[in-house]
C-alpha positions as a LaTeX table, in Angstrom:
\begin{tabular}{lrrr}
\hline
Residue & $x$ (\AA) & $y$ (\AA) & $z$ (\AA) \\
\hline
Met1 & $-48.95$ & $-9.01$ & $-23.00$ \\
Arg2 & $-52.66$ & $-8.29$ & $-23.02$ \\
Ile3 & $-54.69$ & $-5.24$ & $-23.95$ \\
Glu4 & $-57.47$ & $-3.64$ & $-21.95$ \\
Ala5 & $-59.56$ & $-1.32$ & $-24.14$ \\
Gly6 & $-61.92$ & 1.53 & $-23.38$ \\
Val7 & $-64.12$ & 3.13 & $-26.07$ \\
Ala8 & $-66.28$ & 6.25 & $-26.09$ \\
Thr9 & $-68.03$ & 8.08 & $-28.91$ \\
Asp10 & $-70.37$ & 11.07 & $-28.88$ \\
Ile11 & $-72.23$ & 13.25 & $-31.37$ \\
Gly12 & $-70.81$ & 16.42 & $-29.79$ \\
Gln13 & $-72.62$ & 19.69 & $-29.18$ \\
Val14 & $-73.12$ & 20.93 & $-32.74$ \\
Arg15 & $-73.51$ & 18.12 & $-35.28$ \\
Glu16 & $-76.86$ & 16.53 & $-36.10$ \\
Gly17 & $-75.47$ & 13.03 & $-36.53$ \\
Asn18 & $-72.41$ & 10.97 & $-35.66$ \\
Glu19 & $-70.21$ & 10.25 & $-38.71$ \\
Asp20 & $-67.49$ & 8.59 & $-36.61$ \\
Ser21 & $-67.15$ & 4.81 & $-36.29$ \\
Tyr22 & $-64.84$ & 2.56 & $-34.32$ \\
Leu23 & $-63.68$ & $-1.04$ & $-34.54$ \\
Val24 & $-62.77$ & $-3.16$ & $-31.52$ \\
Glu25 & $-61.90$ & $-6.66$ & $-32.69$ \\
Pro26 & $-58.92$ & $-7.72$ & $-30.55$ \\
Pro27 & $-56.12$ & $-7.60$ & $-31.52$ \\
Leu28 & $-57.38$ & $-5.02$ & $-34.05$ \\
Phe29 & $-58.60$ & $-1.54$ & $-33.08$ \\
Ala30 & $-59.52$ & 1.40 & $-35.32$ \\
Val31 & $-61.19$ & 4.81 & $-35.53$ \\
Ala32 & $-62.73$ & 6.33 & $-38.67$ \\
Asp33 & $-64.12$ & 9.84 & $-39.19$ \\
Gly34 & $-66.46$ & 10.09 & $-42.17$ \\
Met35 & $-67.04$ & 13.10 & $-44.40$ \\
Gly36 & $-69.47$ & 14.01 & $-47.16$ \\
Gly37 & $-72.55$ & 15.07 & $-45.23$ \\
His38 & $-74.28$ & 13.21 & $-42.41$ \\
Arg39 & $-75.47$ & 10.31 & $-44.55$ \\
Gly40 & $-72.31$ & 10.03 & $-46.66$ \\
Gly41 & $-69.90$ & 10.35 & $-43.75$ \\
Glu42 & $-71.66$ & 7.74 & $-41.68$ \\
Val43 & $-71.77$ & 5.30 & $-44.59$ \\
Ala44 & $-68.11$ & 5.90 & $-45.48$ \\
Ser45 & $-66.71$ & 5.33 & $-41.99$ \\
Gln46 & $-68.86$ & 2.26 & $-41.33$ \\
Leu47 & $-68.21$ & 0.71 & $-44.75$ \\
Ala48 & $-64.45$ & 1.21 & $-44.37$ \\
Leu49 & $-64.35$ & $-0.50$ & $-40.99$ \\
Glu50 & $-66.73$ & $-3.27$ & $-42.07$ \\
Thr51 & $-64.38$ & $-4.02$ & $-44.99$ \\
Val52 & $-61.32$ & $-4.10$ & $-42.74$ \\
Glu53 & $-63.14$ & $-6.27$ & $-40.23$ \\
Thr54 & $-64.31$ & $-8.76$ & $-42.88$ \\
Leu55 & $-60.83$ & $-9.19$ & $-44.34$ \\
Phe56 & $-59.32$ & $-9.37$ & $-40.86$ \\
Arg57 & $-61.73$ & $-12.12$ & $-39.77$ \\
Ala58 & $-60.92$ & $-14.04$ & $-42.95$ \\
Gly59 & $-57.18$ & $-13.68$ & $-42.31$ \\
Thr60 & $-56.78$ & $-12.01$ & $-45.70$ \\
Gly61 & $-53.74$ & $-9.80$ & $-46.27$ \\
Thr62 & $-51.89$ & $-7.40$ & $-44.02$ \\
Leu63 & $-53.45$ & $-4.48$ & $-42.20$ \\
Val64 & $-52.32$ & $-2.13$ & $-44.96$ \\
Asp65 & $-53.84$ & $-4.45$ & $-47.59$ \\
Gln66 & $-57.12$ & $-4.34$ & $-45.68$ \\
Val67 & $-57.11$ & $-0.54$ & $-45.51$ \\
Arg68 & $-56.44$ & $-0.31$ & $-49.24$ \\
Ala69 & $-59.36$ & $-2.64$ & $-49.91$ \\
Ala70 & $-61.51$ & $-0.43$ & $-47.68$ \\
Asn71 & $-60.53$ & 2.53 & $-49.85$ \\
Gln72 & $-61.70$ & 0.66 & $-52.95$ \\
Ala73 & $-64.99$ & $-0.28$ & $-51.28$ \\
Val74 & $-65.79$ & 3.32 & $-50.27$ \\
Phe75 & $-64.73$ & 4.65 & $-53.68$ \\
Ala76 & $-66.97$ & 2.14 & $-55.47$ \\
Arg77 & $-69.99$ & 2.90 & $-53.26$ \\
Ser78 & $-69.48$ & 6.64 & $-53.70$ \\
Ala79 & $-69.41$ & 6.27 & $-57.49$ \\
Ala80 & $-72.42$ & 3.94 & $-57.61$ \\
Asp81 & $-74.78$ & 5.74 & $-55.20$ \\
Arg82 & $-75.67$ & 9.37 & $-55.88$ \\
Lys83 & $-76.96$ & 9.77 & $-52.32$ \\
Val84 & $-73.43$ & 9.39 & $-50.94$ \\
Ser85 & $-71.45$ & 10.74 & $-53.90$ \\
Gly86 & $-68.17$ & 12.31 & $-52.87$ \\
Met87 & $-68.04$ & 10.68 & $-49.44$ \\
Gly88 & $-64.80$ & 9.67 & $-47.79$ \\
Thr89 & $-63.32$ & 8.86 & $-44.41$ \\
Thr90 & $-60.17$ & 8.89 & $-42.34$ \\
Leu91 & $-58.96$ & 5.64 & $-40.83$ \\
Thr92 & $-56.39$ & 5.04 & $-38.12$ \\
Ala93 & $-55.91$ & 1.42 & $-37.08$ \\
Val94 & $-53.58$ & $-0.56$ & $-34.83$ \\
Gln95 & $-53.07$ & $-4.31$ & $-34.70$ \\
Val96 & $-51.32$ & $-5.55$ & $-31.56$ \\
Leu97 & $-49.34$ & $-8.75$ & $-32.00$ \\
Gly98 & $-47.21$ & $-9.75$ & $-29.06$ \\
Asp99 & $-45.23$ & $-6.69$ & $-28.01$ \\
Val100 & $-45.55$ & $-4.83$ & $-31.33$ \\
Ala101 & $-48.29$ & $-2.47$ & $-32.50$ \\
His102 & $-48.70$ & $-2.36$ & $-36.28$ \\
Leu103 & $-50.14$ & 1.01 & $-37.35$ \\
Ala104 & $-51.96$ & 1.92 & $-40.57$ \\
His105 & $-53.14$ & 5.48 & $-41.08$ \\
Val106 & $-54.88$ & 7.75 & $-43.61$ \\
Gly107 & $-56.32$ & 11.20 & $-42.84$ \\
Asp108 & $-56.29$ & 13.37 & $-39.72$ \\
Ser109 & $-57.51$ & 11.03 & $-37.02$ \\
Arg110 & $-54.56$ & 10.28 & $-34.77$ \\
Ala111 & $-52.67$ & 7.69 & $-32.74$ \\
Tyr112 & $-50.68$ & 8.61 & $-29.62$ \\
Leu113 & $-48.41$ & 6.70 & $-27.28$ \\
Leu114 & $-48.18$ & 7.59 & $-23.59$ \\
Arg115 & $-45.03$ & 6.18 & $-22.01$ \\
Ala116 & $-43.18$ & 7.14 & $-18.86$ \\
Gly117 & $-44.72$ & 10.60 & $-18.58$ \\
Ser118 & $-44.39$ & 11.50 & $-22.26$ \\
Leu119 & $-47.21$ & 11.69 & $-24.81$ \\
Arg120 & $-46.02$ & 11.22 & $-28.41$ \\
Gln121 & $-48.08$ & 11.55 & $-31.59$ \\
Leu122 & $-47.42$ & 8.50 & $-33.75$ \\
Thr123 & $-49.22$ & 9.59 & $-36.91$ \\
Asp124 & $-48.92$ & 12.55 & $-39.26$ \\
Asp125 & $-52.03$ & 14.49 & $-40.28$ \\
His126 & $-52.72$ & 14.33 & $-44.00$ \\
Thr127 & $-53.91$ & 17.92 & $-44.24$ \\
Leu128 & $-52.99$ & 20.99 & $-46.24$ \\
Val129 & $-51.87$ & 22.89 & $-43.13$ \\
Gln130 & $-49.65$ & 20.01 & $-42.02$ \\
Arg131 & $-47.89$ & 20.22 & $-45.38$ \\
Met132 & $-47.43$ & 23.93 & $-44.74$ \\
Val133 & $-46.00$ & 23.25 & $-41.28$ \\
Gln134 & $-43.58$ & 20.64 & $-42.66$ \\
Ala135 & $-42.51$ & 23.08 & $-45.39$ \\
Gly136 & $-41.82$ & 25.74 & $-42.76$ \\
Glu137 & $-44.49$ & 28.05 & $-44.19$ \\
Ile138 & $-46.46$ & 28.33 & $-40.93$ \\
Thr139 & $-46.02$ & 27.26 & $-37.32$ \\
Ala140 & $-47.95$ & 24.50 & $-35.58$ \\
Glu141 & $-49.77$ & 27.18 & $-33.58$ \\
Glu142 & $-50.80$ & 28.98 & $-36.78$ \\
Ala143 & $-51.99$ & 25.67 & $-38.22$ \\
Asp144 & $-54.46$ & 25.28 & $-35.33$ \\
Val145 & $-56.37$ & 28.40 & $-36.46$ \\
His146 & $-55.70$ & 28.28 & $-40.21$ \\
Pro147 & $-58.84$ & 28.62 & $-42.39$ \\
His148 & $-57.85$ & 25.49 & $-44.34$ \\
Arg149 & $-56.97$ & 23.36 & $-41.30$ \\
Asn150 & $-59.73$ & 20.84 & $-42.15$ \\
Val151 & $-58.72$ & 20.36 & $-45.80$ \\
Leu152 & $-57.49$ & 16.77 & $-46.17$ \\
Thr153 & $-54.80$ & 15.91 & $-48.69$ \\
Arg154 & $-55.43$ & 12.18 & $-48.28$ \\
Ser155 & $-58.48$ & 10.13 & $-47.28$ \\
Leu156 & $-60.19$ & 6.84 & $-48.02$ \\
Gly157 & $-62.72$ & 6.68 & $-50.83$ \\
Thr158 & $-61.89$ & 9.87 & $-52.70$ \\
Asp159 & $-59.50$ & 8.28 & $-55.22$ \\
Pro160 & $-59.16$ & 4.76 & $-56.67$ \\
Asp161 & $-55.82$ & 4.27 & $-54.91$ \\
Val162 & $-54.48$ & 5.63 & $-51.65$ \\
Val163 & $-51.08$ & 5.73 & $-49.96$ \\
Val164 & $-51.32$ & 4.25 & $-46.46$ \\
Asp165 & $-48.83$ & 5.29 & $-43.78$ \\
Glu166 & $-47.58$ & 2.32 & $-41.79$ \\
Gln167 & $-45.16$ & 1.77 & $-38.95$ \\
Asp168 & $-44.37$ & $-0.71$ & $-36.18$ \\
Val169 & $-44.15$ & 0.47 & $-32.58$ \\
Gly170 & $-42.64$ & $-1.68$ & $-29.85$ \\
Leu171 & $-44.81$ & $-1.85$ & $-26.73$ \\
Leu172 & $-43.83$ & $-2.02$ & $-23.08$ \\
Glu173 & $-45.88$ & $-2.99$ & $-20.07$ \\
Gly174 & $-47.54$ & 0.16 & $-18.75$ \\
Asp175 & $-47.85$ & 1.85 & $-22.16$ \\
Arg176 & $-51.16$ & 3.50 & $-23.08$ \\
Val177 & $-52.15$ & 3.92 & $-26.75$ \\
Leu178 & $-54.78$ & 6.46 & $-27.79$ \\
Leu179 & $-56.70$ & 6.41 & $-31.08$ \\
Cys180 & $-59.02$ & 9.35 & $-31.69$ \\
Ser181 & $-60.90$ & 11.39 & $-34.28$ \\
Asp182 & $-60.15$ & 15.08 & $-34.69$ \\
Gly183 & $-63.25$ & 15.88 & $-32.67$ \\
Leu184 & $-60.99$ & 15.31 & $-29.67$ \\
Thr185 & $-57.75$ & 16.91 & $-30.87$ \\
Ser186 & $-59.47$ & 20.05 & $-32.19$ \\
Met187 & $-61.00$ & 20.70 & $-28.77$ \\
Val188 & $-58.48$ & 19.39 & $-26.23$ \\
Thr189 & $-54.77$ & 20.23 & $-26.14$ \\
Glu190 & $-52.14$ & 17.51 & $-25.95$ \\
Gly191 & $-51.26$ & 18.70 & $-22.46$ \\
Gln192 & $-54.87$ & 18.26 & $-21.34$ \\
Met193 & $-55.08$ & 14.84 & $-22.99$ \\
Gln194 & $-51.92$ & 13.72 & $-21.23$ \\
Ala195 & $-53.17$ & 14.97 & $-17.87$ \\
Ile196 & $-56.41$ & 13.00 & $-18.23$ \\
Leu197 & $-54.64$ & 9.85 & $-19.40$ \\
Glu198 & $-52.15$ & 9.99 & $-16.53$ \\
Ala199 & $-54.77$ & 10.73 & $-13.87$ \\
Thr200 & $-57.23$ & 8.01 & $-14.91$ \\
Pro201 & $-56.15$ & 4.40 & $-14.26$ \\
Ala202 & $-58.98$ & 2.56 & $-16.06$ \\
Ala203 & $-59.01$ & 2.63 & $-19.86$ \\
Gln204 & $-62.80$ & 3.01 & $-20.10$ \\
Glu205 & $-62.90$ & 5.85 & $-17.58$ \\
Ala206 & $-60.08$ & 7.60 & $-19.46$ \\
Ala207 & $-62.02$ & 7.35 & $-22.74$ \\
Asp208 & $-65.15$ & 8.75 & $-21.08$ \\
Arg209 & $-63.26$ & 11.65 & $-19.53$ \\
Leu210 & $-61.60$ & 12.60 & $-22.80$ \\
Val211 & $-64.96$ & 12.77 & $-24.57$ \\
Arg212 & $-66.44$ & 14.86 & $-21.75$ \\
Ala213 & $-63.48$ & 17.24 & $-21.96$ \\
Ala214 & $-64.02$ & 17.75 & $-25.69$ \\
Asn215 & $-67.71$ & 18.44 & $-25.13$ \\
Arg216 & $-66.97$ & 20.93 & $-22.35$ \\
Ala217 & $-64.60$ & 22.74 & $-24.70$ \\
Gly218 & $-67.37$ & 23.18 & $-27.28$ \\
Gly219 & $-67.80$ & 19.79 & $-28.93$ \\
Val220 & $-67.99$ & 21.25 & $-32.44$ \\
Asp221 & $-67.44$ & 17.83 & $-34.06$ \\
Asn222 & $-68.18$ & 14.18 & $-33.39$ \\
Ile223 & $-65.78$ & 12.70 & $-30.84$ \\
Thr224 & $-64.48$ & 9.13 & $-30.79$ \\
Val225 & $-61.77$ & 7.77 & $-28.51$ \\
Val226 & $-60.19$ & 4.33 & $-28.10$ \\
Val227 & $-57.80$ & 3.88 & $-25.16$ \\
Leu228 & $-55.58$ & 0.77 & $-25.07$ \\
Asp229 & $-53.66$ & $-0.23$ & $-21.94$ \\
Val230 & $-50.71$ & $-2.61$ & $-22.32$ \\
Leu231 & $-50.76$ & $-4.96$ & $-19.33$ \\
Ala232 & $-48.78$ & $-7.96$ & $-18.18$ \\
Gly233 & $-50.28$ & $-11.24$ & $-19.29$ \\
Asp234 & $-49.52$ & $-14.66$ & $-20.67$ \\
Ala235 & $-49.12$ & $-15.03$ & $-24.41$ \\
Gly236 & $-51.40$ & $-17.42$ & $-26.24$ \\
Gln237 & $-54.64$ & $-15.71$ & $-25.31$ \\
Val238 & $-56.94$ & $-14.03$ & $-27.83$ \\
Gly239 & $-54.96$ & $-12.56$ & $-30.73$ \\
Glu240 & $-51.53$ & $-13.86$ & $-29.68$ \\
Gly241 & $-51.71$ & $-12.72$ & $-26.10$ \\
Val242 & $-54.16$ & $-9.88$ & $-26.63$ \\
Thr243 & $-57.41$ & $-9.66$ & $-24.75$ \\
Gly244 & $-59.85$ & $-6.83$ & $-24.91$ \\
Glu245 & $-62.97$ & $-5.37$ & $-23.37$ \\
Ala246 & $-64.65$ & $-2.31$ & $-24.81$ \\
Thr247 & $-67.76$ & $-0.41$ & $-23.85$ \\
Ala248 & $-69.22$ & 2.42 & $-25.87$ \\
Ala249 & $-69.99$ & 5.47 & $-23.80$ \\
Ala250 & $-73.32$ & 6.23 & $-25.47$ \\
Arg251 & $-75.33$ & 9.12 & $-24.13$ \\
Pro252 & $-79.15$ & 9.04 & $-24.15$ \\
Gly253 & $-80.38$ & 9.22 & $-27.72$ \\
His254 & $-76.87$ & 9.03 & $-29.16$ \\
Ala255 & $-76.09$ & 5.37 & $-29.70$ \\
Pro256 & $-72.55$ & 4.71 & $-30.88$ \\
Pro257 & $-72.32$ & 4.03 & $-34.61$ \\
Ser258 & $-69.85$ & 1.17 & $-34.32$ \\
Pro259 & $-70.40$ & $-1.37$ & $-37.10$ \\
Val260 & $-68.96$ & $-4.17$ & $-34.97$ \\
Thr261 & $-69.15$ & $-5.56$ & $-31.48$ \\
Pro262 & $-66.15$ & $-6.44$ & $-29.30$ \\
Gly263 & $-64.94$ & $-10.00$ & $-29.52$ \\
Gly264 & $-62.04$ & $-12.29$ & $-30.24$ \\
Gly265 & $-60.68$ & $-12.25$ & $-33.76$ \\
Pro266 & $-58.20$ & $-14.37$ & $-35.66$ \\
Thr267 & $-54.68$ & $-13.22$ & $-36.21$ \\
Val268 & $-53.98$ & $-12.00$ & $-39.72$ \\
Gly269 & $-51.80$ & $-14.42$ & $-41.63$ \\
Asp270 & $-48.15$ & $-14.08$ & $-42.50$ \\
Pro271 & $-47.66$ & $-10.67$ & $-44.17$ \\
Ala272 & $-45.48$ & $-12.38$ & $-46.77$ \\
Ser273 & $-48.21$ & $-14.86$ & $-47.69$ \\
Gly274 & $-48.50$ & $-14.79$ & $-51.46$ \\
Gly275 & $-51.98$ & $-16.33$ & $-51.34$ \\
Ser276 & $-53.31$ & $-13.56$ & $-49.09$ \\
Arg277 & $-51.82$ & $-10.84$ & $-51.27$ \\
Arg278 & $-53.28$ & $-12.40$ & $-54.41$ \\
Val279 & $-56.72$ & $-12.51$ & $-52.81$ \\
Val280 & $-56.49$ & $-8.85$ & $-51.89$ \\
Arg281 & $-55.42$ & $-7.93$ & $-55.41$ \\
Trp282 & $-58.39$ & $-9.84$ & $-56.83$ \\
Val283 & $-60.71$ & $-8.09$ & $-54.36$ \\
Val284 & $-59.33$ & $-4.70$ & $-55.41$ \\
Ala285 & $-59.66$ & $-5.58$ & $-59.10$ \\
Ala286 & $-63.22$ & $-6.78$ & $-58.61$ \\
Val287 & $-64.20$ & $-3.61$ & $-56.80$ \\
Ala288 & $-62.62$ & $-1.47$ & $-59.52$ \\
Leu289 & $-64.62$ & $-3.38$ & $-62.14$ \\
Leu290 & $-67.73$ & $-2.83$ & $-60.02$ \\
Val291 & $-67.16$ & 0.92 & $-60.27$ \\
Leu292 & $-67.30$ & 0.80 & $-64.05$ \\
Val293 & $-70.10$ & $-1.73$ & $-64.44$ \\
Val294 & $-72.48$ & $-0.92$ & $-61.59$ \\
Ala295 & $-72.13$ & 2.83 & $-61.54$ \\
Gly296 & $-72.89$ & 3.13 & $-65.26$ \\
Ala297 & $-71.89$ & 6.01 & $-67.45$ \\
Thr298 & $-74.51$ & 8.42 & $-66.10$ \\
Gly299 & $-74.02$ & 7.73 & $-62.41$ \\
Phe300 & $-70.25$ & 7.75 & $-62.66$ \\
Arg301 & $-70.26$ & 10.98 & $-64.67$ \\
Gly302 & $-72.44$ & 12.61 & $-62.04$ \\
Trp303 & $-70.03$ & 11.56 & $-59.33$ \\
Val304 & $-67.02$ & 12.82 & $-61.29$ \\
Asp305 & $-68.69$ & 16.19 & $-61.94$ \\
Gly306 & $-69.09$ & 16.66 & $-58.20$ \\
Arg307 & $-65.33$ & 16.51 & $-57.61$ \\
Trp308 & $-62.89$ & 19.45 & $-57.76$ \\
Tyr309 & $-59.14$ & 19.90 & $-57.50$ \\
Val310 & $-56.36$ & 22.41 & $-58.15$ \\
Gly311 & $-53.76$ & 21.41 & $-60.74$ \\
Val312 & $-51.77$ & 22.66 & $-63.72$ \\
Ala313 & $-53.06$ & 23.77 & $-67.15$ \\
Asn314 & $-50.92$ & 25.38 & $-69.85$ \\
Gly315 & $-48.19$ & 26.11 & $-67.33$ \\
His316 & $-50.54$ & 27.89 & $-64.93$ \\
Val317 & $-52.29$ & 26.99 & $-61.69$ \\
Ala318 & $-55.84$ & 25.95 & $-62.59$ \\
Val319 & $-59.09$ & 24.84 & $-60.99$ \\
Tyr320 & $-60.42$ & 21.55 & $-62.37$ \\
Gln321 & $-63.82$ & 19.91 & $-62.17$ \\
Gly322 & $-63.58$ & 16.11 & $-62.01$ \\
Ile323 & $-60.75$ & 13.84 & $-60.91$ \\
Pro324 & $-57.13$ & 13.77 & $-62.18$ \\
Ala325 & $-57.42$ & 10.45 & $-63.98$ \\
Thr326 & $-57.82$ & 8.93 & $-67.44$ \\
Val327 & $-59.94$ & 5.84 & $-68.16$ \\
Leu328 & $-59.74$ & 4.13 & $-71.56$ \\
Gly329 & $-58.28$ & 7.29 & $-73.05$ \\
Phe330 & $-60.99$ & 9.58 & $-71.66$ \\
Glu331 & $-60.00$ & 12.44 & $-69.35$ \\
Leu332 & $-62.17$ & 12.51 & $-66.22$ \\
Ser333 & $-61.69$ & 16.24 & $-65.59$ \\
His334 & $-61.74$ & 19.58 & $-67.37$ \\
Val335 & $-60.40$ & 23.06 & $-66.61$ \\
Asp336 & $-62.94$ & 25.31 & $-64.93$ \\
Leu337 & $-60.60$ & 28.25 & $-64.36$ \\
Glu338 & $-57.03$ & 28.90 & $-65.49$ \\
Thr339 & $-55.32$ & 31.49 & $-63.27$ \\
Asp340 & $-52.44$ & 33.85 & $-64.02$ \\
Ile341 & $-50.22$ & 32.09 & $-61.46$ \\
Leu342 & $-47.26$ & 30.32 & $-63.04$ \\
Ala343 & $-47.28$ & 26.66 & $-62.02$ \\
Ala344 & $-43.47$ & 26.60 & $-61.93$ \\
Asp345 & $-43.49$ & 29.35 & $-59.29$ \\
Ala346 & $-45.99$ & 27.45 & $-57.14$ \\
Glu347 & $-44.17$ & 24.14 & $-57.54$ \\
Ala348 & $-40.93$ & 25.80 & $-56.42$ \\
Leu349 & $-42.50$ & 25.99 & $-52.94$ \\
Pro350 & $-42.13$ & 22.64 & $-51.12$ \\
Leu351 & $-45.78$ & 22.70 & $-50.13$ \\
Tyr352 & $-46.95$ & 22.63 & $-53.75$ \\
Ala353 & $-44.21$ & 20.47 & $-55.28$ \\
Asn354 & $-46.82$ & 17.88 & $-56.26$ \\
Leu355 & $-49.28$ & 20.37 & $-57.72$ \\
Ala356 & $-49.29$ & 18.56 & $-61.07$ \\
Asp357 & $-50.79$ & 15.52 & $-59.32$ \\
Gly358 & $-53.72$ & 17.65 & $-58.12$ \\
Leu359 & $-54.76$ & 19.05 & $-54.73$ \\
Asn360 & $-58.21$ & 17.73 & $-53.83$ \\
Ala361 & $-60.83$ & 20.32 & $-52.83$ \\
Asn362 & $-64.22$ & 20.07 & $-51.17$ \\
Gly363 & $-66.07$ & 21.92 & $-53.94$ \\
Arg364 & $-65.34$ & 24.85 & $-56.25$ \\
Asp365 & $-65.28$ & 27.45 & $-53.46$ \\
Asp366 & $-62.70$ & 25.43 & $-51.56$ \\
Ala367 & $-60.60$ & 25.10 & $-54.74$ \\
Leu368 & $-60.67$ & 28.88 & $-55.12$ \\
His369 & $-59.57$ & 29.22 & $-51.48$ \\
Ile370 & $-56.61$ & 26.95 & $-52.21$ \\
Val371 & $-55.69$ & 29.14 & $-55.21$ \\
Asp372 & $-55.86$ & 32.23 & $-52.98$ \\
Gln373 & $-53.60$ & 30.50 & $-50.45$ \\
Ile374 & $-51.07$ & 29.68 & $-53.18$ \\
Arg375 & $-51.09$ & 33.33 & $-54.22$ \\
Arg376 & $-50.51$ & 34.47 & $-50.62$ \\
Asp377 & $-47.74$ & 31.93 & $-50.10$ \\
Leu378 & $-45.99$ & 33.13 & $-53.25$ \\
Arg379 & $-46.17$ & 36.75 & $-52.09$ \\
Lys380 & $-44.82$ & 35.74 & $-48.71$ \\
Ala381 & $-41.95$ & 33.79 & $-50.32$ \\
Gly382 & $-41.16$ & 36.79 & $-52.55$ \\
Arg383 & $-40.99$ & 39.15 & $-49.61$ \\
Ala384 & $-38.74$ & 36.76 & $-47.73$ \\
Ala385 & $-36.41$ & 36.46 & $-50.72$ \\
Leu386 & $-36.12$ & 40.24 & $-50.85$ \\
Gly387 & $-35.33$ & 40.36 & $-47.15$ \\
Gly388 & $-38.69$ & 41.78 & $-46.23$ \\
Gly389 & $-39.60$ & 38.97 & $-43.86$ \\
Ala390 & $-43.11$ & 37.65 & $-43.32$ \\
\hline
\end{tabular}
């Protein structure tokens, strides 16, 4: 099999800069959506993909190993550079080897598979509202308009370690894979996306049309789309039978921020290779040491003080400043506000079962919003238990 790729990215109608990045290095393709302000978001998404690309070219580790190393790289840069403190990024990547697509995913960018008239979302959003949907607290339709719909529960660069979702998807000739940032999915319905994908034969034209559709709908965020067509072809070409062509659909004055250019890339080595895994572990350890040495006490403290989360203090739900971690016996957070909400009551709700681990917030105001949501969810659960309904 071979892959024909189309790529389009655009600043949108509202944002001042493009914080999205993409990677097209057949057989590896990825989309990243940065956060932390224009400068921070752009740096985070590009650094993450540059790290993945470098390890991929070197044949070091699996795709998941590479994404974890990207997390360490963004975390270290965020801690060392005040100008981008607190930055982070989503990352959704696919590596196509033969007739299998290996997926790695963190955040709320998405991967879809279009097959035989059916469009299926392959990834789960790592957001607060998605947790609420999975817990049965709200419907998918309510999630689309929820005030906390953009609050991520998992991203690259915001914590020293990250859990990476991974899965393998078998591919068939005629399949079409879509990778995209939420600038597309927040503006265009899945029905509209499917209609465009089915009506547009060429991958590049499909990517262009999807971006135009998001802009016509308002374009409130940056938009990045990668369309991959699975075609018949002889194995043994670039990337074990994978070929690729990608063109960025840049509009005048809005050059795509991709940190890489399309081209052939080596196949990542055997996932079970002990040597590759040891190299990745050494890379991660070196980056972690860099955080402590390069950042320095002052810079690192400043970065920590800019972080907020909701956790547990004295058996109550509490707002913390800092990060939920301990280094050399020193706590890296302190309680800013202890509420009257019993932590046990909140943790009894599936959505907040991991409250003790901390729910990341984008600032103190956002942390207070999360506390308010917990309070509302508890009232709702109490009414339901009494037979009062929602």
